[in-house]
N, C-alpha and C positions, 0 to 999 in steps of 0.2 A: 504493500499499499504506499510506503514512503516514496518509493520511485514514482508512483502515479501521482502523488501530491506534488513532488518536485517538479514533474513534467508539466502539471498544470500551472504551477507558479512560474516556471520558465516561460511558458507560452503567454503569460500575462505581463511579462517584463515591461513592454512598451506602454501598456495601459497604466501600470503602476506608476511609472516615471511621470507620465502626463498627469495623473491624478495628484500626485504630490506637488508638482509645479503649479497646478491650479489652486490647490489649498495654500501654498506658500505665497502665491501672488495676491491672495485675498484673506489676509488674517483678520480676526476680530477678537476683541477683548472679552473677558469673562462675563458671562450671561448676556453677551451680545451677539453670539454666534449664530445669528439667524440665517444668514446667507450660507455659511458653512453647513448648517444643518440641512439647508435645502439642496446643496450640492450633494452631500452624503445621501440624502433620500433618492435623489435622482439616479445616483450610480446603483443603489440597491434595487431600485425598481427596473433599471436596465438589465439587472441579473435575473429578475423575475420574482423578487421578494414582494410580499404583500403584507397587510396587517402591520405596517410600520408605525409605531407610536411616537409622535412627536411632542416635545415639551417638557419643561422641568420648572418647578416652583412657580407655575403659572405663566411662564415665559415660553415663547416659541423657539426654543433652543435646546439642542440635545435630543437624541432618540434612541430608541431600543426596538429591535426586530428579533423574532425567533425564527430559526430554520427548524422545519418539522413541527410546527405549533400543533398542540394537541396530541402529539404521538406519546404514548407511554414510555417510561424508561427514565434514565437520568437525564439531567441537563447541565451543560457546561457552559460557562460565561466567557467571552473575550471583551476586554474593556480597552478603550482608547479615550484619551482626553482630546479636546478639540479647540481650546482656546489659545490665544497668543499673548505676547507680552508687549507692554506700553514702552516700546523703544524703537528708534529709528534704525533702520537697515543701512549699514555702510558698505556691504559687499555689493557687487553689480552682477548677479547672474541674469540670464534672460527672463528668468520668472521672479525677478526682485519684487518685494512688496509694493503694492499699488495703493495701499492704505497707509498714507504718511503718519509716521510715529507709532506704527503698530508692526510687529515682526514675529514670525514663527521662529524665535531664537532658542526655543527649547525642544524643537523637533516634534511637536505635536501634529504637524503635517505628515510626518513619517507614521506616527502612531495610527492615525486615521487611515492612511493608505495601506498599512500592513494588515489592519483588522478587515478593511474592505477586501483586500487580497485574499485573506482567509475565508472570507464570505463568499467570494467568486469560487474558490477551490471546492469548498464544502457543498456549496450549492450544486455543483457538478456531481457530487457524490451523495446527494440528498436521499436517494432511494436506499442506499446501502448503510446509512447511519442508524445505529441502534438506540437513538435517543434524540434529544434536542440540543441545539446550540443557540445561545442567546448573545447577540451582539449589542454591546453597550457603548454609545458614543456620548461620552460625559462632558458637558460644559463646565467651566469654571474650576479648573484645578489650580490656576496660578493666584486665585484670590482665596487664600485659606480661610479667611473669616466668613466667607460665603461659599463653602465647599460644594461643588456639584455633586461629588460622591455622596455626601451626607444627604443632600436633597433628594437624590434619586433612590437612595435606600429607604428614606422616609416614605417615599411614594411607591414602594414595593418592588423595585427593580430586581431584588434578589429572591423574591418569592418563587420557590420551586427550584432554585438553583443549588446544585450539589457542590460545585467547585468553580474556581474562577482563576484567570491568569491574565497577564499583560506584559508588554515590553516597554522599556524606556530607552531610547537612543542615548549613547553616552560618548561625548566628544573626546575622551582621553583613552578610550579603548579602541584597539585596532579594528578597522571595518570588517563586519562579519563575525566578530567574536562575541560570544555570550559570556557575561559576567554573572554569577549567581552566588548566592549564599543562603543556607538553611538556617531558620531562626531569625533573630533580629537583623534587618537588611538596611533600613533607613530609620532615622531617629525620630523620636517625638520632638515638636517644635513648639515652644511656648514663648510668650512675650512678657516683659515686665517694664515698668517705669517707675521712676522716683522723683518726685519734686522736693528739693531741699530748700526750705524756708530759712533765711538767714536775716541779717540786718545790714541794710545798705550803708554806704559811707564813702568817704574819700579814700582813694588809693594810697594817699600819703599818711594817713592816720588809721591804719587798720585796727588798732587797739580799741577803737571807738565803734567798731562794726562786728558783725558775726559773718565771716567770709563763707558763703555756700560753695565757692569754687574750691576753695582748701578742702571742704568736707566732700566734695564730689570726687576730688582727686584720691582722697583717703579710702573713699568707699569703693571706687573702681578697683583699687589694689586689694582691698579687704574681701571683696566678693570672690576672688580667686581662691580664698581659703576654703570656700565651699567645694572646690575640686581638689585642692592639695592636701587638706586637713580634715575634712568632714565626709569624704566619700571614699569608699573602699578603692585603693589604687588600682584593682582589677576591673573596676567598673569604669564606663566611658560617660564622662559629664562635661559638657561646655558651657560656660558662662560668659557671655559676651555683652559688653556695652558698645553699641554700634552708633549712637546718637547722643549728643550732648549740646545743650544751649544754655549760655549764661552771659550776662553782661551786654553792654552796648559800646563801650570805648575803653581806652587804655588806663584811665586814672580814676575809674569809678568801681567800687565794690558793689555788685549787684545785691538785691535783696533775695534772689531766688536762683537756683540752677536746676536744670531738667535733664535726667538720664533716661535712656530707653535702650533696651537690648533684648537678646534672645537667650534661651536656655535650651540646650539639646540633651536628651537622655534616652536611654533604652529601657533601664529597669523601671517598672512602674512605681515601685516603693521610693525610689529615689526621686522620681517625678513628683510624687505626691508630697514629699517632705520639702521641696524646694520653696514654695511660697513662704512658709513659716521661717525657714532658716534665712531667706534673703530679707525678709521683713525685720528680723531681729538684728542683723547687720546694718541695715540701712538706718533703723531707729537708734541703734547704739552709737554708731559712728557720728551720726548727725548731732545727737545730743551731747556726746563728748566734746564737740567743737562748737557748742553753743547755738546749734541749729535745731531744726525740726524736720522730720521726714514724712512725707505722704507716699506710700508705697502700694502699688497695684500689680497683680499677677494675673495673667490670662491663659488658660489652656487653649491651645490652637489646634495643633494635629496630633494624634496618638502616633506611636512607633509603628512602622511597617514590619509586621513579623510574618515571615514565610513559614508555612506548615513544613516541618522538617521532612516527613516522609514523602509528601507530594513534591517538595522542592527537589529531592534526590532523584525521584522518578523523572521529573521534568528535565533535569540535567541529563539523565541518560537518553531521553528523547531527542535532546538538543545534539548529543554526540552522535546519534544515528542519522540525524538530518544534516547536520553541518560538518561532522567530523570531530574526532576526539581532541584534535589540536585547536579547535575553534571553540572550546568550552573550558572556562576556568572559574574556580571558586575564589572569589574576591573578599576583601574585608568590607565589613558594613560601611555605609555612608552616613555622614552626619547631615546630610540633606533631608528633606521631609517630603511627604507626598500623600495626598488624600486616598491613594489606593489602599492605605491603612484601614479606612473604614470598612471596605469590603472584606478585607482579610480578618477583621475582627468578627465577622458574621459567618463566613464560610471558609473552608480550607482552600488554599491555592498558593500561588507564587507570582512574585513580581521580579523581573530579571532586566539586567542592563544589556543593550546590544550596541556594540561599538560602531562608530562612524568615521574614526580617524583614518585618512588616507593621504600620506605625505606625497605620494607620487602624483596625486590629484590636486595637492595644495589644500586639501580638507583637513585642517589641523586645529581649528579653534573649538573651544569648550562651549557648552550650552550658556546661553544668556550673553554671548559675545555679539557685537553688532555685525560681524562677518560669518556667523555660524551658518554651516551648511551640511548637507548630508550627502554621503556617496549612494547614489540611486541603485548601485549594484546590490546593496543589502536588502532592498525592498522584497524582491522574490523569495529570498532566503528566510527573512522574517516572517512573511506571509505563509511560507511552507511550514515554518516551526510552529507557528500558532495553529495552523489547520491540523498538524500532526498531534500537537497536544490535546486538541479537542477530540480527534479521532481515537487517539490512545486511551484517553480516560473513558470514553463512552464504551469502547470495546472492553476494557477491564472491569468497569462497573457492571456491565450487562452480564459477563460471565461470572461475576462474584469473586 
């Protein structure tokens, strides 16, 4: 069956490149992907799909469709995110973004294309499938505070689904190589902010003020003890201050300083403990320096945890489809993804698929203004996704 799937993928090579270029040229931001949704729907209808369900969170964006709807047996889901980033494309491919200030710099154009490719392959094998395949085209991955995954799950997209998988293109992995990891794969991502209230004054007489900038500097350093002294050295924790605002000019001590940052974890117990620990340090440091702190912590995305047994099986499928030398177990990433919400509900796996090709000059990482993808990976990714679905349904049916 793998040879048939690979042959069907190879036959679709030109179409896959054409589709990706179309999506790349017309990027749309989170929960604004109306035209993108329409283009996906048109391609699915050309393949013969019906019963396509359009819309998420009351908006005309995102869609879901089942292959073999109503057929008894297991159901396997394939997910692609479809939104783009608010950034200007500086590269100049023939399919350069036509939407100024918006770019598919995270490769979601490729994700759409490869799931469409898998849909085309599996549609050709529809009568032989011992179950159903659900294709999920999800809006708003890039806006974690308004997660499209969370919205779709709340609306029932996983009802009846037994397992799920997805790929994310990755600019630092060689083109066509799969990077996988069983267990924790991508970090939980949370946000924090702290406003330090001091007492303003003249820069020449600091003893008459309470300097919130001094408190902010001490606080930024002290927060790192949460990693070095309050967390098990064998656990992975990141505390970053990425934004600071204070003051208006060189000789004035301001009355406030504002700090904002992110916390990344894998262990749910450590994640749960961070708000109290951070609040204690913010309060203590600020008060010790004559200031007062207002601290706020917001959980944003849970960690992406790949089911161990399923992931090892998926890696074996990848070796059969791509070759053993094209599959590698990689360390977890401190990036975050709302694929995590699906994997909290059903077993599955999320894997990286390399795009880097130095011979073609495709060397930039995601979120770079010149990011691009080697089109040669598209049929391979489509074949892999289709084989994952086929293999799961076969094994599940045979028990």
